[in-house]
C-alpha positions as CSV (number, residue, x, y, z in Angstrom):
1,X,-102.0,41.7,-22.7
2,X,-104.6,40.2,-24.7
3,X,-105.9,37.2,-26.3
4,X,-107.7,37.0,-29.4
5,X,-111.0,35.9,-30.0
6,X,-109.8,33.3,-32.0
7,X,-107.4,32.3,-29.9
8,X,-109.5,32.3,-26.7
9,X,-111.9,29.5,-29.1
10,X,-109.1,27.4,-29.4
11,X,-107.7,27.7,-26.1
12,X,-110.9,26.4,-24.3
13,X,-112.3,24.5,-27.0
14,X,-111.2,20.7,-28.2
15,X,-110.2,22.0,-31.7
16,X,-106.8,20.6,-32.8
17,X,-103.6,22.5,-31.8
18,X,-102.7,24.5,-34.7
19,X,-101.0,27.7,-33.6
20,X,-97.4,28.4,-34.2
21,X,-95.0,30.4,-31.2
22,X,-93.7,33.2,-32.9
23,X,-90.5,34.8,-30.8
24,X,-88.7,37.8,-31.9
25,X,-84.8,37.7,-30.6
26,X,-83.1,41.6,-30.1
27,X,-80.1,42.5,-28.5
28,X,-78.8,46.2,-29.7
29,X,-75.1,44.5,-30.8
30,X,-76.7,41.8,-32.9
31,X,-79.5,41.3,-36.3
32,X,-82.8,40.6,-34.7
33,X,-84.0,37.2,-35.5
34,X,-87.5,36.1,-36.3
35,X,-88.1,32.0,-35.6
36,X,-91.5,30.4,-35.1
37,X,-92.3,26.8,-33.9
38,X,-93.4,24.2,-36.9
39,X,-92.0,23.1,-40.1
40,X,-93.1,26.5,-42.8
41,X,-91.7,29.7,-42.8
42,X,-94.3,31.9,-41.5
43,X,-95.2,35.4,-42.4
44,X,-96.2,37.5,-39.7
45,X,-97.0,41.0,-38.6
46,X,-94.6,42.7,-36.2
47,X,-95.5,46.4,-35.3
48,X,-96.9,46.9,-38.7
49,X,-93.9,45.5,-40.6
50,X,-94.2,42.2,-42.4
51,X,-91.5,39.9,-41.0
52,X,-90.7,36.5,-42.1
53,X,-90.2,33.9,-39.3
54,X,-88.0,31.2,-39.8
55,X,-89.2,27.5,-38.3
56,X,-87.1,25.8,-35.4
57,X,-87.9,23.1,-33.4
58,X,-88.8,24.5,-30.0
59,X,-89.5,23.4,-26.7
60,X,-91.2,25.4,-24.2
61,X,-90.6,24.5,-20.2
62,X,-93.3,26.5,-18.6
63,X,-93.4,28.1,-15.9
64,X,-93.8,26.8,-12.2
65,X,-96.7,28.1,-10.3
66,X,-95.8,29.5,-7.3
67,X,-96.2,32.2,-4.7
68,X,-92.0,33.7,-5.7
69,X,-93.5,36.4,-8.2
70,X,-91.4,35.3,-11.1
71,X,-92.7,34.1,-14.2
72,X,-89.7,32.1,-15.4
73,X,-90.3,29.8,-18.3
74,X,-87.0,28.0,-19.8
75,X,-87.3,27.7,-24.5
76,X,-84.9,25.4,-26.1
77,X,-84.4,25.9,-29.6
78,X,-83.1,22.9,-31.7
79,X,-80.7,23.4,-34.8
80,X,-79.5,27.2,-35.1
81,X,-76.5,26.4,-33.7
82,X,-74.5,28.3,-35.8
83,X,-76.7,30.6,-36.3
84,X,-78.0,31.0,-32.5
85,X,-73.6,31.0,-31.7
86,X,-73.3,34.5,-34.1
87,X,-76.0,35.9,-33.0
88,X,-74.8,35.1,-29.0
89,X,-71.4,36.6,-30.2
90,X,-72.5,40.0,-31.4
91,X,-74.6,40.5,-27.9
92,X,-71.7,39.5,-25.4
93,X,-70.0,42.0,-27.3
94,X,-72.1,44.7,-25.1
95,X,-73.4,42.1,-22.1
96,X,-74.2,44.9,-20.0
97,X,-77.7,45.0,-22.3
98,X,-80.1,41.8,-22.1
99,X,-80.6,39.6,-24.8
100,X,-84.5,40.3,-25.0
101,X,-87.4,37.8,-25.9
102,X,-90.4,38.7,-27.0
103,X,-93.2,36.5,-27.5
104,X,-96.9,35.8,-29.4
105,X,-99.0,32.9,-31.1
106,X,-100.0,32.8,-34.8
107,X,-103.0,31.0,-36.3
108,X,-102.2,30.8,-39.7
109,X,-103.0,32.1,-42.1
110,X,-103.4,34.7,-40.1
111,X,-100.8,37.7,-40.1
112,X,-101.6,39.0,-36.6
113,X,-100.2,37.6,-33.2
114,X,-102.8,36.7,-31.1
115,X,-101.2,38.2,-28.0
116,X,-100.6,41.3,-28.5
117,X,-99.0,43.3,-26.8
118,X,-96.2,41.0,-27.7
119,X,-94.9,39.0,-23.8
120,X,-91.3,40.4,-23.5
121,X,-88.7,38.4,-21.4
122,X,-85.5,38.8,-21.0
123,X,-82.9,36.0,-21.7
124,X,-80.4,34.0,-18.7
125,X,-78.6,31.4,-18.4
126,X,-78.1,30.6,-22.3
127,X,-76.4,26.7,-22.8
128,X,-74.9,26.3,-26.3
129,X,-74.9,22.3,-27.2
130,X,-73.9,20.2,-30.3
131,X,-77.7,20.0,-30.9
132,X,-79.7,22.5,-28.8
133,X,-79.5,26.2,-27.6
134,X,-81.4,26.9,-24.1
135,X,-81.8,29.6,-21.8
136,X,-84.2,30.8,-19.5
137,X,-86.7,34.0,-20.5
138,X,-87.3,35.5,-17.5
139,X,-90.1,38.3,-16.7
140,X,-90.0,41.1,-14.0
141,X,-91.9,40.3,-10.3
142,X,-95.2,40.6,-11.7
143,X,-96.9,39.1,-9.1
144,X,-95.4,40.7,-5.8
145,X,-95.2,44.7,-6.4
146,X,-96.8,46.9,-3.7
147,X,-99.1,49.2,-4.8
148,X,-99.6,52.0,-5.1
149,X,-95.6,51.6,-7.2
150,X,-95.5,55.1,-6.5
151,X,-95.1,56.5,-3.0
152,X,-96.7,59.8,-2.7
153,X,-94.8,62.0,-0.7
154,X,-95.4,65.3,0.3
155,X,-92.0,66.6,-0.9
156,X,-92.9,65.3,-4.5
157,X,-96.8,66.5,-4.6
158,X,-96.9,69.5,-1.9
159,X,-100.8,69.8,-2.8
160,X,-101.0,66.6,0.0
161,X,-99.9,69.0,3.0
162,X,-102.6,69.8,5.5
163,X,-103.3,73.4,6.0
């Protein structure tokens, strides 16, 4: 993951927070949704293609800081019940595949994502109420991965055998 120089400057300075969170919700059975925080539509570029992000009120609860190796955060989208229900019903037609949420940050009027590549999460624990749609965004275990992740065995790598 790389943060743009401009975003690094804004994170580390006392400049007013003026970036916009961008979310891409996708599932093989559902139409991809492009959402952003804020009050105005956002024109952004995703994988070289221009996309329009729909503004919705978003609350992000950051991941806890512990040694579990998980980096789960809670996302709450307000005021999108009908669109969210349509997306969820389409996704539930094949519940064997996860709903993917890609996340980045935009600094308008720049259309390029400021966090690249996009962070990718899988949504779990989805709940829908009269006012909001909430989900847990989970990444794989990024802390407690053994090194090396591949075991080098003689059967697979015969050059390791002593002669």
